[in-house]
ROFI-46897 format. One record per residue: x, y, z of N, C-alpha, C in turn; residue in three letters; residue number from 1. Coordinates in nm, 4 decimals. Example, Ala and Ser with C-alpha at 12.3 -4.5 7.8 and 13.67 -1.06 7.14 Angstrom:
! ROFI-46897
REC        n_X        n_Y        n_Z       ca_X       ca_Y       ca_Z        c_X        c_Y        c_Z   type   seq
REC     1.3190    -0.5690     0.7800     1.2300    -0.4500     0.7800     1.3200    -0.3300     0.7800    ALA     1
REC     1.2850    -0.2250     0.7080     1.3670    -0.1060     0.7140     1.2900     0.0030     0.7870    SER     2
! end
This chain:
! ROFI-46897
REC        n_X        n_Y        n_Z       ca_X       ca_Y       ca_Z        c_X        c_Y        c_Z   type   seq
REC    -3.3704     8.2808     0.2965    -3.4071     8.1324     0.2940    -3.3180     8.0795     0.1912    MET     1
REC    -3.2452     8.1395     0.1070    -3.0839     8.0654     0.0841    -3.0440     8.0276     0.2330    SER     2
REC    -3.0871     8.0914     0.2615    -2.9820     8.0260     0.4095    -3.0151     7.8599     0.4496    LEU     3
REC    -3.1571     7.9163     0.4389    -3.3297     7.8147     0.5344    -3.2261     7.6024     0.4803    GLU     4
REC    -3.2559     7.6481     0.2990    -3.1962     7.5487     0.2466    -3.0817     7.4832     0.2703    VAL     5
REC    -2.9765     7.6018     0.2607    -2.8530     7.5367     0.3408    -2.8217     7.4412     0.4902    ILE     6
REC    -2.9226     7.5513     0.5483    -2.9214     7.4838     0.7328    -2.9972     7.3679     0.6803    PHE     7
REC    -3.0780     7.3383     0.5979    -3.1499     7.1853     0.5795    -3.1160     7.0774     0.4776    LEU     8
REC    -3.0142     7.1882     0.4227    -2.9192     7.0761     0.2930    -2.8169     7.0244     0.4652    ASN     9
REC    -2.7342     7.1009     0.5097    -2.6506     7.0854     0.6057    -2.7201     6.9295     0.7413    THR    10
REC    -2.8360     6.9813     0.8114    -2.8847     6.9429     0.8632    -2.9191     6.8145     0.8184    LYS    11
REC    -2.9892     6.7218     0.6730    -2.9912     6.6652     0.6020    -2.8685     6.5876     0.5773    THR    12
REC    -2.7300     6.6553     0.5338    -2.6260     6.5738     0.5490    -2.6440     6.4688     0.6402    ARG    13
REC    -2.5642     6.6133     0.7618    -2.6019     6.5001     0.9683    -2.6399     6.4476     0.9040    LYS    14
REC    -2.7992     6.3905     0.9119    -2.8406     6.2565     0.9242    -2.8438     6.1695     0.7970    ASN    15
REC    -2.8340     6.2120     0.6953    -2.7643     6.1222     0.6355    -2.5801     6.0228     0.6869    ILE    16
REC    -2.5332     6.1088     0.7343    -2.4019     6.0712     0.7876    -2.3451     5.9500     0.9176    LEU    17
REC    -2.5092     6.0382     0.9656    -2.5227     5.9455     1.0838    -2.6203     5.7885     1.0791    LYS    18
REC    -2.7351     5.7714     0.9786    -2.7075     5.6059     0.8919    -2.6154     5.6397     0.8795    VAL    19
REC    -2.5726     5.6870     0.7789    -2.4304     5.5828     0.6785    -2.4030     5.4911     0.8298    LEU    20
REC    -2.3228     5.5665     0.9087    -2.2723     5.5464     1.0325    -2.3611     5.4084     1.1018    ARG    21
REC    -2.4088     5.4331     1.1315    -2.4900     5.3537     1.1853    -2.4925     5.2301     1.0954    VAL    22
REC    -2.5457     5.2083     0.9715    -2.5953     5.1157     0.8514    -2.4649     5.0588     0.8469    VAL    23
REC    -2.3446     5.1269     0.9192    -2.1963     5.1014     0.8749    -2.1887     5.0082     0.9803    LEU    24
REC    -2.1919     5.0673     1.0983    -2.1549     4.9711     1.1838    -2.2392     4.8514     1.2167    VAL    25
REC    -2.3636     4.8961     1.1414    -2.4528     4.7543     1.1681    -2.4171     4.6092     1.0536    VAL    26
REC    -2.4096     4.6867     0.9130    -2.2878     4.5859     0.8511    -2.1782     4.4948     0.9537    SER    27
REC    -2.1484     4.6203     0.9871    -1.9805     4.5430     1.0468    -1.9917     4.4447     1.1493    PHE    28
REC    -2.0524     4.4322     1.2859    -2.1368     4.3388     1.3604    -2.1771     4.2687     1.2430    VAL    29
REC    -2.2778     4.2663     1.1982    -2.3103     4.1873     1.0679    -2.2385     4.0569     1.0768    PHE    30
REC    -2.1286     4.1241     1.0073    -2.0021     4.0430     0.9435    -1.9638     3.9950     1.0443    PHE    31
REC    -1.9046     4.0071     1.1197    -1.8057     4.0086     1.2600    -1.8482     3.8443     1.3395    LEU    32
REC    -2.0121     3.8396     1.3626    -2.1233     3.7622     1.3834    -2.1190     3.6577     1.3095    GLU    33
REC    -2.1484     3.7356     1.1321    -2.1624     3.5509     1.0998    -1.9817     3.4525     1.0390    ASN    34
REC    -1.9169     3.5623     1.0511    -1.7999     3.4981     1.0227    -1.7062     3.4302     1.1609    SER    35
REC    -1.7419     3.4900     1.2978    -1.7535     3.4178     1.3646    -1.8364     3.3094     1.4212    SER    36
REC    -1.9433     3.2496     1.3809    -2.0408     3.1725     1.3950    -1.9745     3.0495     1.2564    VAL    37
REC    -1.9083     3.1180     1.1772    -1.8882     3.0015     1.0777    -1.7291     2.9598     1.0795    LYS    38
REC    -1.6302     3.0460     1.1495    -1.5001     2.9914     1.2171    -1.5655     2.8531     1.2892    MET    39
REC    -1.6787     2.9159     1.4145    -1.6293     2.8159     1.4574    -1.6550     2.6780     1.4693    GLU    40
REC    -1.7484     2.7405     1.3291    -1.8566     2.5697     1.2393    -1.7435     2.5156     1.1970    ASN    41
REC    -1.6432     2.5749     1.1036    -1.5557     2.5001     1.0975    -1.5541     2.4279     1.1423    LYS    42
REC    -1.4726     2.4824     1.2481    -1.3746     2.3799     1.3487    -1.4664     2.3062     1.4356    ILE    43
REC    -1.5973     2.3259     1.4876    -1.6680     2.2408     1.5887    -1.6429     2.0689     1.4224    VAL    44
REC    -1.6765     2.1108     1.2918    -1.7201     2.0726     1.1983    -1.5240     1.9742     1.1416    ASN    45
REC    -1.4375     2.0679     1.1934    -1.3037     1.9654     1.1574    -1.3077     1.8640     1.2660    GLU    46
REC    -1.2493     1.9304     1.3631    -1.2766     1.8198     1.4724    -1.4183     1.7445     1.4336    ASN    47
REC    -1.4970     1.7060     1.4386    -1.5961     1.6366     1.4260    -1.6079     1.5515     1.3015    LEU    48
REC    -1.4554     1.5978     1.2027    -1.4862     1.4534     1.1095    -1.3841     1.4454     1.1252    HIS    49
REC    -1.2278     1.4652     1.1620    -1.1437     1.3441     1.2532    -1.1619     1.2771     1.3361    LYS    50
REC    -1.2822     1.2977     1.4412    -1.3429     1.1878     1.5380    -1.3689     1.0869     1.4138    THR    51
REC    -1.5130     1.1540     1.3401    -1.6135     1.0780     1.2535    -1.4679     0.9605     1.2093    LEU    52
REC    -1.3077     0.9829     1.1314    -1.2931     0.9367     1.0605    -1.1842     0.8688     1.0932    ASP    53
REC    -1.1086     0.8385     1.2459    -1.0143     0.7608     1.2898    -0.9824     0.6744     1.2661    LEU    54
REC    -1.0757     0.5796     1.2613    -1.1106     0.4458     1.2039    -1.1225     0.4056     1.0446    THR    55
REC    -1.1168     0.4951     0.9579    -1.1044     0.4922     0.8278    -1.0102     0.5457     0.8126    SER    56
REC    -0.9287     0.6227     0.8893    -0.7856     0.6731     0.8396    -0.6792     0.5644     0.9199    MET    57
REC    -0.7129     0.5211     1.0299    -0.6301     0.3526     1.0411    -0.6272     0.2361     0.9749    ALA    58
REC    -0.7448     0.2376     0.8477    -0.7819     0.1812     0.8207    -0.6732     0.1677     0.7069    GLU    59
REC    -0.6820     0.3407     0.6295    -0.5655     0.3843     0.5262    -0.3807     0.3950     0.5091    LYS    60
REC    -0.4405     0.3868     0.6929    -0.2404     0.3671     0.7139    -0.2230     0.2360     0.6950    VAL    61
REC    -0.3205     0.1639     0.7347    -0.3027     0.0294     0.7817    -0.2809    -0.0547     0.5960    GLN    62
REC    -0.3295    -0.0277     0.5317    -0.3551    -0.0384     0.3875    -0.2532    -0.0005     0.2462    GLU    63
REC    -0.1702     0.1358     0.3551    -0.0481     0.1897     0.3348     0.0937     0.0171     0.3944    ASN    64
REC     0.0885     0.0639     0.3976     0.1583    -0.0067     0.5524     0.1434    -0.1508     0.4884    ILE    65
REC     0.0253    -0.2718     0.3985     0.0043    -0.4071     0.3090     0.0459    -0.3401     0.2196    ASP    66
REC     0.0277    -0.2570     0.1551     0.0419    -0.2378     0.0034     0.2502    -0.2131    -0.0319    ASN    67
REC     0.2602    -0.1448     0.0822     0.3885    -0.1283     0.0860     0.4932    -0.2164     0.0879    ASP    68
REC     0.4780    -0.3294     0.1391     0.5491    -0.5374     0.1298     0.4509    -0.5362     0.0235    ILE    69
REC     0.4122    -0.5131    -0.1023     0.4373    -0.5722    -0.2206     0.4693    -0.5102    -0.2989    PHE    70
REC     0.5141    -0.3789    -0.2626     0.6382    -0.3157    -0.3686     0.7510    -0.3485    -0.4286    THR    71
REC     0.7753    -0.3798    -0.5831     0.8874    -0.4570    -0.6149     1.0063    -0.3859    -0.6048    ALA    72
REC     1.1231    -0.4325    -0.5859     1.2352    -0.3412    -0.5166     1.2509    -0.3316    -0.6889    PHE    73
REC     1.2547    -0.5064    -0.7544     1.3518    -0.4733    -0.8726     1.2746    -0.5892    -0.9652    ARG    74
REC     1.2781    -0.6111    -1.0772     1.2128    -0.7130    -1.1663     1.3057    -0.7612    -1.2527    THR    75
REC     1.2873    -0.8744    -1.3189     1.4174    -0.9877    -1.2895     1.3080    -1.1347    -1.4132    HIS    76
REC     1.3396    -1.1529    -1.5674     1.2677    -1.2465    -1.6083     1.3589    -1.3507    -1.6591    THR    77
REC     1.2797    -1.4452    -1.6230     1.4209    -1.5789    -1.5999     1.2818    -1.7649    -1.6232    GLY    78
REC     1.3798    -1.8266    -1.6466     1.2352    -1.9510    -1.7229     1.2218    -1.9706    -1.5541    ASP    79
REC     1.0735    -2.0363    -1.5650     1.0354    -2.0596    -1.4263     1.0003    -2.2636    -1.4069    LEU    80
REC     1.0666    -2.3369    -1.3320     1.0080    -2.4645    -1.3743     0.9830    -2.5299    -1.1909    THR    81
REC     0.9923    -2.6435    -1.2409     0.9087    -2.7491    -1.0703     1.0505    -2.8169    -1.0717    GLY    82
REC     1.0368    -2.8306    -0.9375     1.1408    -2.9149    -0.8847     1.0696    -3.0175    -0.7982    TYR    83
REC     1.0492    -3.1400    -0.7256     1.0223    -3.1838    -0.5954     1.1610    -3.2312    -0.4792    VAL    84
REC     1.1251    -3.2316    -0.3883     1.1969    -3.2981    -0.2861     1.3022    -3.3593    -0.2905    PHE    85
REC     1.2362    -3.5140    -0.3771     1.3563    -3.6375    -0.3919     1.3934    -3.6311    -0.5837    ASN    86
REC     1.4135    -3.5186    -0.6489     1.4854    -3.5310    -0.7060     1.5603    -3.6197    -0.7218    CYS    87
REC     1.6442    -3.6335    -0.8715     1.7722    -3.6766    -0.8498     1.8944    -3.6445    -0.7592    PRO    88
REC     1.8638    -3.5472    -0.8118     2.0246    -3.4153    -0.7102     2.0061    -3.3531    -0.6535    LEU    89
REC     1.8964    -3.3908    -0.5367     1.8373    -3.3580    -0.4356     1.8599    -3.4216    -0.3294    CYS    90
REC     1.8868    -3.3917    -0.1800     1.8990    -3.4555    -0.1062     1.7782    -3.4286    -0.0420    GLY    91
REC     1.6649    -3.3883    -0.0186     1.5869    -3.3823     0.0598     1.6045    -3.2656     0.1733    GLY    92
REC     1.6779    -3.1558     0.1238     1.7441    -3.0858     0.2596     1.6910    -2.9267     0.1886    THR    93
REC     1.6788    -2.8349     0.2533     1.6061    -2.7309     0.1692     1.8119    -2.6175     0.1489    LEU    94
REC     1.8446    -2.5488     0.1108     2.0124    -2.4924     0.1405     2.0037    -2.3543     0.2086    ALA    95
REC     1.9260    -2.3011     0.2182     1.8847    -2.2217     0.3599     1.8210    -2.2121     0.4450    CYS    96
REC     1.7775    -2.3651     0.4788     1.6922    -2.4043     0.5601     1.7106    -2.4806     0.5883    ARG    97
REC     1.8124    -2.6084     0.6398     1.8073    -2.7212     0.6445     1.7683    -2.8587     0.6834    PRO    98
REC     1.6910    -2.7699     0.7924     1.6581    -2.8090     0.9327     1.4742    -2.8189     0.8703    SER    99
REC     1.4213    -2.7238     0.7453     1.2649    -2.6925     0.7558     1.2396    -2.8788     0.6369    TYR   100
REC     1.1112    -2.9360     0.6963     1.1276    -3.0640     0.6707     1.0394    -2.9966     0.5187    ASN   101
REC     1.0850    -3.0508     0.4698     1.0367    -3.1280     0.3205     0.9842    -3.1974     0.2867    ILE   102
REC     1.0185    -3.3086     0.3344     1.0095    -3.4544     0.3383     0.9159    -3.5163     0.2731    LYS   103
REC     0.7873    -3.4501     0.3916     0.6650    -3.5002     0.3920     0.5308    -3.4246     0.2767    ASP   104
REC     0.6591    -3.3063     0.1894     0.5659    -3.3204     0.0379     0.5358    -3.1470     0.1047    GLY   105
REC     0.5755    -3.0961     0.1452     0.5634    -2.9879     0.2507     0.6512    -2.8519     0.1264    THR   106
REC     0.5389    -2.7502     0.0454     0.6095    -2.6979    -0.0608     0.5702    -2.5770    -0.0679    THR   107
REC     0.5608    -2.4997     0.0897     0.4945    -2.4047     0.1583     0.5727    -2.3882     0.3119    THR   108
REC     0.6060    -2.2313     0.3463     0.7250    -2.2290     0.4580     0.6584    -2.0625     0.5253    PHE   109
REC     0.6041    -2.0655     0.6219     0.5630    -1.9520     0.7703     0.6334    -1.8349     0.7253    PRO   110
REC     0.6141    -1.7911     0.6441     0.7144    -1.6341     0.6336     0.5892    -1.5127     0.7698    ASP   111
REC     0.7146    -1.4536     0.8445     0.6333    -1.3754     0.9413     0.5667    -1.2438     0.8177    GLU   112
REC     0.5894    -1.1883     0.7940     0.6015    -1.0711     0.6844     0.4596    -1.1029     0.6192    MET   113
REC     0.4400    -1.2028     0.5769     0.4249    -1.2264     0.4049     0.3298    -1.3244     0.4236    TYR   114
REC     0.3018    -1.4282     0.5921     0.1647    -1.4805     0.5493     0.2595    -1.6172     0.5097    GLY   115
REC     0.1740    -1.7124     0.4518     0.2582    -1.8610     0.3724     0.2371    -1.8358     0.2450    THR   116
REC     0.3625    -1.8811     0.2462     0.4474    -1.8890     0.0616     0.4901    -1.9867     0.0227    VAL   117
REC     0.4970    -2.0144    -0.0734     0.4936    -2.1080    -0.1615     0.7117    -2.1093    -0.2065    ASN   118
REC     0.7475    -2.2276    -0.1675     0.9132    -2.2186    -0.1558     0.9637    -2.2024    -0.3086    ILE   119
REC     1.1195    -2.1395    -0.3878     1.1528    -2.1281    -0.4822     1.3068    -2.1555    -0.4816    VAL   120
REC     1.4168    -2.2253    -0.5628     1.5482    -2.2002    -0.5334     1.5326    -2.0829    -0.6042    ALA   121
REC     1.6882    -2.0512    -0.6573     1.7004    -2.0131    -0.7261     1.8542    -1.9441    -0.7242    SER   122
REC     1.8807    -1.8794    -0.8634     2.0871    -1.8800    -0.7856     2.1179    -1.7929    -0.6804    SER   123
REC     2.2558    -1.7221    -0.6012     2.3132    -1.6736    -0.5659     2.2357    -1.4963    -0.5539    ARG   124
REC     2.2041    -1.4729    -0.6795     2.1949    -1.3781    -0.7235     2.0827    -1.3353    -0.6342    SER   125
REC     1.9816    -1.4120    -0.5924     1.8980    -1.3574    -0.4820     1.8629    -1.4545    -0.3587    LEU   126
REC     1.9329    -1.3589    -0.2509     2.0218    -1.3816    -0.1167     1.8530    -1.5006    -0.0890    PRO   127
REC     1.9370    -1.5986     0.0317     1.7973    -1.6700     0.0794     1.6562    -1.5612     0.1853    CYS   128
REC     1.5698    -1.6391     0.1933     1.4856    -1.5308     0.2527     1.3989    -1.4254     0.2080    GLY   129
REC     1.4895    -1.3925     0.0793     1.3639    -1.3166    -0.0503     1.2930    -1.3113    -0.1084    SER   130
REC     1.1869    -1.2339    -0.1176     1.0400    -1.2490    -0.1416     1.0336    -1.2399    -0.2741    ILE   131
REC     0.9359    -1.3161    -0.3407     0.9129    -1.3012    -0.5542     0.7319    -1.3330    -0.5272    VAL   132
REC     0.7304    -1.2295    -0.6487     0.5900    -1.2458    -0.6622     0.5692    -1.2792    -0.8368    ARG   133
REC     0.4835    -1.3818    -0.8958     0.4865    -1.3978    -0.9966     0.3884    -1.4200    -1.0750    PHE   134
REC     0.3728    -1.4211    -1.1498     0.1875    -1.5073    -1.1940     0.2220    -1.6353    -1.2828    ASN   135
REC     0.1517    -1.7337    -1.2828     0.1783    -1.8607    -1.3128     0.0617    -1.8569    -1.3639    ALA   136
REC     0.0054    -1.8925    -1.5221    -0.1431    -1.8936    -1.4868    -0.2106    -2.0648    -1.4458    LYS   137
REC    -0.0824    -2.1507    -1.5275    -0.0859    -2.3311    -1.5136    -0.1020    -2.3562    -1.3445    ARG   138
REC    -0.0435    -2.2527    -1.2193    -0.0593    -2.3229    -1.1231    -0.1588    -2.2196    -1.0435    ILE   139
REC    -0.2096    -2.0989    -1.0905    -0.2956    -2.0593    -0.9800    -0.3324    -1.9447    -1.0450    SER   140
REC    -0.4933    -1.8829    -1.0643    -0.5279    -1.7867    -1.1216    -0.4692    -1.6299    -1.0064    ASP   141
REC    -0.4466    -1.7018    -0.9241    -0.4022    -1.4957    -0.7713    -0.2302    -1.5507    -0.8486    GLU   142
REC    -0.1661    -1.3725    -0.8315    -0.0374    -1.3742    -0.8239     0.0252    -1.4667    -0.6921    PRO   143
REC     0.1668    -1.5601    -0.7450     0.2386    -1.6268    -0.6349     0.3076    -1.5567    -0.5752    ILE   144
REC     0.2870    -1.6000    -0.4525     0.3486    -1.5418    -0.4084     0.5039    -1.6083    -0.2846    ILE   145
REC     0.6380    -1.6363    -0.3418     0.7579    -1.7057    -0.2889     0.8405    -1.6747    -0.2108    ALA   146
REC     0.9317    -1.7632    -0.1236     1.0732    -1.7367    -0.0751     1.1785    -1.8102    -0.1285    ILE   147
REC     1.2644    -1.7246    -0.1604     1.4053    -1.8602    -0.1793     1.4479    -1.8842    -0.0311    VAL   148
REC     1.4192    -2.0704    -0.0576     1.4668    -2.1335     0.0238     1.5861    -2.2362     0.0238    LEU   149
REC     1.6132    -2.2740    -0.1514     1.6758    -2.2895    -0.1563     1.7585    -2.2531    -0.3019    ASP   150
REC     1.8782    -2.3473    -0.3383     1.9208    -2.3271    -0.4422     1.9413    -2.4376    -0.5755    ARG   151
REC     2.0170    -2.4112    -0.6871     2.0324    -2.4616    -0.7611     1.9776    -2.4752    -0.8910    GLY   152
REC     1.9631    -2.3471    -0.8976     1.9017    -2.2978    -1.0902     2.0315    -2.1977    -1.0961    VAL   153
REC     2.0284    -2.1135    -1.1971     2.1853    -2.0231    -1.2861     2.0643    -1.9029    -1.2842    LEU   154
REC     2.1630    -1.8013    -1.2681     2.0994    -1.7035    -1.3392     2.0045    -1.5847    -1.2828    GLY   155
REC     1.8752    -1.6122    -1.3561     1.7621    -1.5217    -1.2740     1.6239    -1.6716    -1.2961    THR   156
REC     1.6781    -1.7938    -1.3286     1.5329    -1.8874    -1.3480     1.5689    -1.8577    -1.1616    ASP   157
REC     1.4558    -1.9384    -1.1885     1.3618    -1.9633    -1.0972     1.3047    -2.0981    -1.0379    ILE   158
REC     1.2624    -2.2454    -0.9433     1.2523    -2.3337    -0.9653     1.1650    -2.3825    -0.8339    ASP   159
REC     1.0118    -2.3452    -0.8938     0.8792    -2.4179    -0.7309     0.9281    -2.4731    -0.6480    ILE   160
REC     0.9417    -2.5336    -0.5406     0.8897    -2.6481    -0.5142     0.7586    -2.7031    -0.5429    LEU   161
REC     0.7621    -2.8210    -0.6470     0.6502    -2.8706    -0.6394     0.6153    -3.0385    -0.5311    ALA   162
REC     0.4651    -3.0453    -0.4960     0.3806    -3.1432    -0.4485     0.4710    -3.2732    -0.5000    PRO   163
REC     0.4488    -3.2793    -0.6287     0.4584    -3.4142    -0.7420     0.5715    -3.3343    -0.8252    SER   164
REC     0.6281    -3.5388    -0.8220     0.6895    -3.5000    -1.0090     0.5469    -3.5065    -1.1007    TYR   165
REC     0.4787    -3.5456    -1.1104     0.3500    -3.5246    -1.2246     0.3359    -3.3868    -1.2151    ASP   166
REC     0.2513    -3.3247    -1.0855     0.2025    -3.1585    -1.0392     0.2848    -3.0619    -1.1314    PHE   167
REC     0.4299    -3.1123    -1.0917     0.6080    -3.0398    -1.1767     0.5533    -3.0601    -1.3210    ALA   168
REC     0.5628    -3.1537    -1.4041     0.5521    -3.1525    -1.5230     0.4069    -3.1031    -1.5691    ILE   169
REC     0.3040    -3.1388    -1.5139     0.2303    -3.0974    -1.5941     0.1662    -2.9655    -1.5619    ARG   170
REC     0.2385    -2.9007    -1.4338     0.1351    -2.7239    -1.4284     0.2309    -2.6509    -1.4339    ASN   171
REC     0.3935    -2.7041    -1.4327     0.4785    -2.5671    -1.4155     0.5183    -2.6109    -1.5139    VAL   172
REC     0.5801    -2.7420    -1.5678     0.6874    -2.7145    -1.6902     0.7759    -2.6584    -1.7082    GLY   173
REC     0.8106    -2.5658    -1.8081     0.9194    -2.4545    -1.8206     0.8572    -2.3433    -1.9186    ARG   174
REC     0.8842    -2.2283    -1.8364     0.8157    -2.1195    -1.9324     0.8940    -1.9949    -1.8597    SER   175
REC     0.8655    -1.9168    -1.9613     0.9496    -1.8399    -1.9375     0.8320    -1.7312    -1.8276    LYS   176
REC     0.8853    -1.6112    -1.7258     0.8578    -1.5400    -1.5951     0.8763    -1.4351    -1.5481    VAL   177
REC     0.8404    -1.3706    -1.5407     0.8547    -1.2030    -1.4775     0.8426    -1.1846    -1.3797    THR   178
REC     0.9700    -1.1118    -1.2534     0.8760    -1.2092    -1.1154     0.9153    -1.0583    -1.0777    TYR   179
REC     0.8635    -0.9948    -0.9744     0.9052    -0.9506    -0.8606     0.9933    -0.9085    -0.7550    ASP   180
REC     1.0580    -0.8656    -0.7094     1.1444    -0.8874    -0.6065     1.0591    -0.7968    -0.4843    VAL   181
REC     1.0151    -0.8428    -0.3765     0.9779    -0.8265    -0.2728     1.0252    -0.7669    -0.1766    LEU   182
REC     1.1174    -0.8512    -0.1326     1.2040    -0.8047    -0.0266     1.3444    -0.8888    -0.0848    ARG   183
REC     1.4632    -0.7958    -0.0542     1.5694    -0.8904    -0.0944     1.6198    -0.9606     0.0856    VAL   184
REC     1.5949    -1.0715     0.0124     1.7026    -1.1075     0.2306     1.6199    -1.1746     0.3017    GLY   185
REC     1.6669    -1.1609     0.4054     1.5478    -1.1862     0.5244     1.4602    -1.0467     0.5674    TRP   186
REC     1.5638    -0.9540     0.5713     1.5287    -0.8126     0.6223     1.4515    -0.7757     0.4694    GLU   187
REC     1.3922    -0.6233     0.5712     1.3484    -0.5896     0.4063     1.4425    -0.4705     0.3396    ARG   188
! end
């Protein structure tokens, strides 16, 4: 009898081991099947995501490029004043672009990178073609983007070209302004 019990126990053990092997193999196959499906889905979803987001990615790249040209190289503080093309010491031409006609009341310049910008005079500390940005609530609620095309002021002061003497007196006057230099000279 004791031999029978040992034999049954050995037979039972073998059956249990077989069942465990089958369970392990099934579990392993199930695990592989699920992980390969997940990996396949991940790859498909990743490609789909990239394909669908090409437009938004391009828009983000363009936004970064646009924002980059509005990053300040340095900041200055000086007096903001206004002037007109026919002021007593003005000859009616610009120091940096003498052939650009401002005698007709033009106060802006079409810059390739920044679009239509206001014209300002500065000292030689800012090279011709430099782009500056400043806030002047008396002139505009939006930040003013301007290009240095004239000379005639000292230090870090800037002088904005105004459409008329009255506009320069009433809207610009003389005030302290902090301005960002977005471009130094014609090249960034």
